[in-house]
PAKERO-686421 format. One record per residue (C-alpha): x, y, z. Coordinates in pm, whole numbers, plus 50000, padded with zeros to 5 digits. Each point is the difference from the previous one (the first is absolute). Layout:
! PAKERO-686421
XYZ;...
***
This chain:
! PAKERO-686421
270887406014063;499504977750304;498155004950321;501784994750331;496794994750196;499404965150138;496315002649907;500785000949629;499944964449859;503114986949826;499904981949662;500494967050189;497055006350229;497875009549698;500894966749841;499154980750317;496635017550027;499294990649637;500914963450063;497784998750310;497115016049813;500294975549710;500194970950244;496855011350181;498265004949666;501014965149883;498784983050317;496795020249989;499234987849650;501474964750028;496664982650071;498515017449698;502974989649789;499594964450115;496305001749927;500755013349652;502424971349930;497454974750123;497345014949775;502414997949710;500524962850073;496264994850023;499465017449667;501644970549821;497304980249821;500514964549872;497614980149780;499814962350064;498684979249709;499904962650085;499264972049758;496424988250051;500254969550222;499894993650376;503684990550014;500985033249842;497465024050149;500414989950366;503795005750029;499665032149795;497465012850252;502474991850278;502725018749809;497775030249941;499185000550370;503704999750087;500615029849772;497015018050154;501364993550350;503135019249897;498055031149898;499424992049632;496595003949836;499314965249862;497464995749720;498974964849898;498714995649644;497924969749906;496814989649820;496425000750137;499904962350043;502935001650245;498815030350197;498394979250276;503374983750074;501875033250005;497615024250171;500004985250355;503805002450023;499905036349886;497255008250249;502024984850285;503105019849898;498085032749988;498484993050342;503584997050128;500785034849868;501824989449683;499215013949658;498824973449757;497395000649727;498524977849731;499615008349631;498164976949759;500434994649627;497634978949786;500974964849901;498894990149646;499164963550069;497914993649689;502475017449769;502694976250126;497894969049940;499334994750372;496714994250181;498385032250117;501225009150347;503104977949979;502545024550141;502334978250207;502634974249909;498654979850292;496724993649818;501324995249645;499674964949852;503404986049888;499045000649633;499415037850022;503275009050176;501515014249681;496885020849937;500225014450349;503695008549971;499475016549663;496995019150130;502155019850242;501355020149704;496475013749956;500435018150333;502765021949858;497915029449878;497875004650314;503064995650223;501975025649801;497115024450030;500034995650379;503705008450005;499425031249792;497155010950226;501794994250333;503755003249921;501334975850264;503685000750093;500534962649944;498264968649869;500394966250171;498794975549738;499404962949995;502464981649775;497154988149776;499475035949882;503215005049796;498385027949798;499975022250309;503745004749946;499325017649670;497145020850141;502135010750296;502945009049777;497805020849769;498625019450297;503325003250181;498874980150305;502294974550171;498634964649969;500794973150255;499254963149947;498584981850301;501034963649974;497954973450170;503034977550036;503394996850172;503415013749906;501074963749964;497334993049736;500835032349815;503664989549987;499044965449870;497855015749728;502905021849888;502454970850012;497754978749778;499145027549753;501334992049656;501054964450086;498924973149757;497174979650157;501044965450113;497924969249927;499154970650221;500324996950377;503745005650036;501345023850263;502215029949929;501735026850206;498575035049973;502995021149886;501465029550187;498144998350332;501595004450346;499014964050091;500124968149797;496364995849900;498884970349791;496644997749826;498344973549790;499495012049646;496344990450038;499685024450291;500665030249780;498014989749696;498725033049872;496374999849898;501105025149740;501424971049794;496494989149909;498445034850016;502235025949830;497585027750097;500644993550368;503754998549945;499765033849828;498155014850297;502684987450241;502775014549782;498255033849997;499764998550379;503734993750029;500915027449752;497775025250177;502114996850315;502975014349811;497915030849917;498815004650359;501415019750291;500484968250200;498504969250162;498274996650338;500284965150151;497944985050281;502984985750188;502465009450272;503785001349985;500764975750282;498074972049828;501815000049664;502945024450022;502064983249726;497135002349751;499045035450099;503615010349928;500214978449686;496875015449848;501195035550062;503694996049919;500234971549747;496635001949826;500385037550032;496495011850084;499065025850261;497974982350265;498645004950350;498994973350253;496955011450197;498534968150149;498464980250141;497155023849916;497484977550180;501555011150331;498375034149960;496904982350139;501005001750364;496934989550199;497574971049970;497195021549858;502225012149715;501254964749932;496454986449998;498745027049760;502924996849757;498834986949666;496285001550069;497394983950220;500904964850106;497824969849928;500314988050359;499115015250335;503245014250136;499234993050365;499064963549942;503124994649791;502265015150268;498244979750269;500614968549795;503705008549976;500205008850370;499024964350085;503024986149811;503564995050119;502575026549899;501474994649650;497804969449939;497665012149722;500764998849627;498525028849799;499204990949637;499385025349723;500904999449631;499335036149903;497245017249809;500704986849649;501434964750037;497644972249897;499984962250054;498324970549837;497454981150206;502434970850021;502735022550144;497655015750253;499094965350126;503674990750037;500625031650204;497004991850218;501164964450070;503575011950060;498955026050256;497804975350184;502634972550008;502715023950122;498195001650333;500745037050054;497335026250066;499445022549699;498145030049863;499384997149627;498815031149817;498184989349683;499275027449750;496445000749873;499644992849628;503075003649779;499924963849892;499894985850354;496244998250011;498024991750310;502124979850248;497064976850052;500614987549645;503534987550067;500354995150375;500194963050093;496854987350165;500035006750373;503145021549983;498645029650196;498484977050262;503274980750045;502085031850027;497555019350219;502005018550264;503264992549819;499385016149662;498315032549898;498905006249642;499495036849911;498065005349678;501015033849858;502195028150130;501794997450335;501915025850209;503314983249919;502425024150168;497964998850321;499874962050006;503644994749906;501075020950299;498094978150246;502334979950223;498184967549915;501015001849632;503274981449945;500124993949625;498665011749667;499334979949684;500485025749723;500125004149622;503025023350051;498265031149874;502105028650128;497295017650203;499234968850202;503664990350026;501025033550147;496985001350231;501074966150136;503615011350039;498785030750191;497924977050224;502994977550075;498394968149863;501834973049794;498424986449680;499224970549777;500605013049647;497814990549702;500785023049704;498024998449675;500935028449762;501305035849962;502715009550254;498944972850243;502844975649925;502565027750053;498325009550327;500144963550107;503774999649945;500365031050216;497844985750280;501464964849998;503675004049904;500975035850088;497825007950303;499634963350106;496455003850132;498194977549750;499364963449917;499244992849631;497064977849914;501964989649690;498385017449701;502325002449698;497795013049720;498835035249915;496374999149882;497335026849985;497144975749940;499124976050278;499404970849765;503625002349875;501564995050344;501184965950123;497944987450292;501555004850345;498944969950204;498445000350345;503114982050128;502265027949870;497805026450162;499984981750335;503784994249987;500785036949942;497635010650277;501574975350243;503535011849917;498935036250054;497974995150318;502184973150157;502365003250292;503364989749856;503075022349981;499235011549646;496505011350095;501275018350307;502655017549790;497365011749749;497895013750284;503015018150146;500845015549662;496365010349952;499975017550340;503215018649913;498535012249671;496845011350178;502005021850237;502135013649715;496875008649801;498525019550289;503225019150059;500195008549629;496705019149995;500505018750326;501625034350017;503714997549907;499394965349853;501264991049653;496605001849825;498915030850193;503185018249900;499894988549638;496465013449966;501175032650153;502785002449741;497514993349721;497605027050122;502895024550030;501044992649641;496455005349878;499845033250184;503205010649826;498514989449664;496755018450071;499025025049732;498505033450101;496294999149922;498535027949795;497895024050203;497115016549810;500305037849969;
***
């Protein structure tokens, strides 16, 4: 039976009314739906557990801050002795409206044969390095209890905690490894794994890399040859990556695209490039506060730099754990003075370097007054490197410093000593073409085992770097290009920004529903 009246709605008009009603309902609730999705993203919680040392904690804090800026709750886990380094960064993040917190677990110094209160690799004497590395296994039980109590959605662990892979697997939590090195160095490590060690000072080609890379056999001498315990620790670190969800690398695609691709496709590990993480510190106050209170007045240091010509100052820093003999320190001092270039030299207190007054040549500070600045202790490196007066950096090729310098657009004199530093030198000098080698050819952990680099060699490398010939200009041009690429990478729609977004999305998809008490 049908109705002939025009006021009776047809089936089509009923359908249109339903569509309009649903559309109005959807638009009415769309902001709430968006808010719900945002709250779901913010409910993701990630634990960050850095190895105890300045060079590991500082970039991990930057990484945690980046996650927090994308709506993730970031929890940093460390020991009481490192809390003073971590807490200011967390306080600044929370003041910016991010969600970060600090959890502490006890460090059993005495049980590990370490001096009481020795909780950082930065302060460990060389002869106790093995003790410190082994002691990290004693953190397993308290860390596992934290995971059981808080049920995070992911763990980002320092590579020196290989046991976190087993803990994470047992609890069903994805574990990411945060590497404090480059894709290039990771590819070199994999290429050399299993190769018979070569003797002498002969060169050889690293097999299977996108570029032809030659190393001296003495540059890859593994300290594990003389200390099997240490070799065993490194092997456990490597094996733990295979049991992890993936690897997070402080790098950006435009800097080393061939090695980013090689690591993912040839080595076959899931990886994300998320750097340079230091660029999360956008203003001068953040740069100055990064890593702790400086040993120099910031204003006076910046005023000193402001009086110098653009790109005229050499910045000198050898990291938080590298040590030198008194003889080598004197050669560096003479080399810097004879180079004739203005310099800032950051000298770490203690750690085998002693009081500079014990090894500085007589009258050095008087002769270099106005031309040289000696900073005893910590310095706001990222802030100073980005000053227009800084035109070069003398570096040990530790990856944190190397990438900070790349992000600042400054070319380098390279002086590697151990660990991944020789691989990083090859990347900086031969692949990126922004470095001048000082000429070191021997891997050595202990300062007394290293051949002396003469003052003449130091001065020569500085002059080549800071000079005005075509090669120096080309290095400066390449450094400026990398600086711009680094800044684009971390901005919205940049390669690192997008890769971090993909990682967070994957973690959200892996997220387990948390049990709600009845």
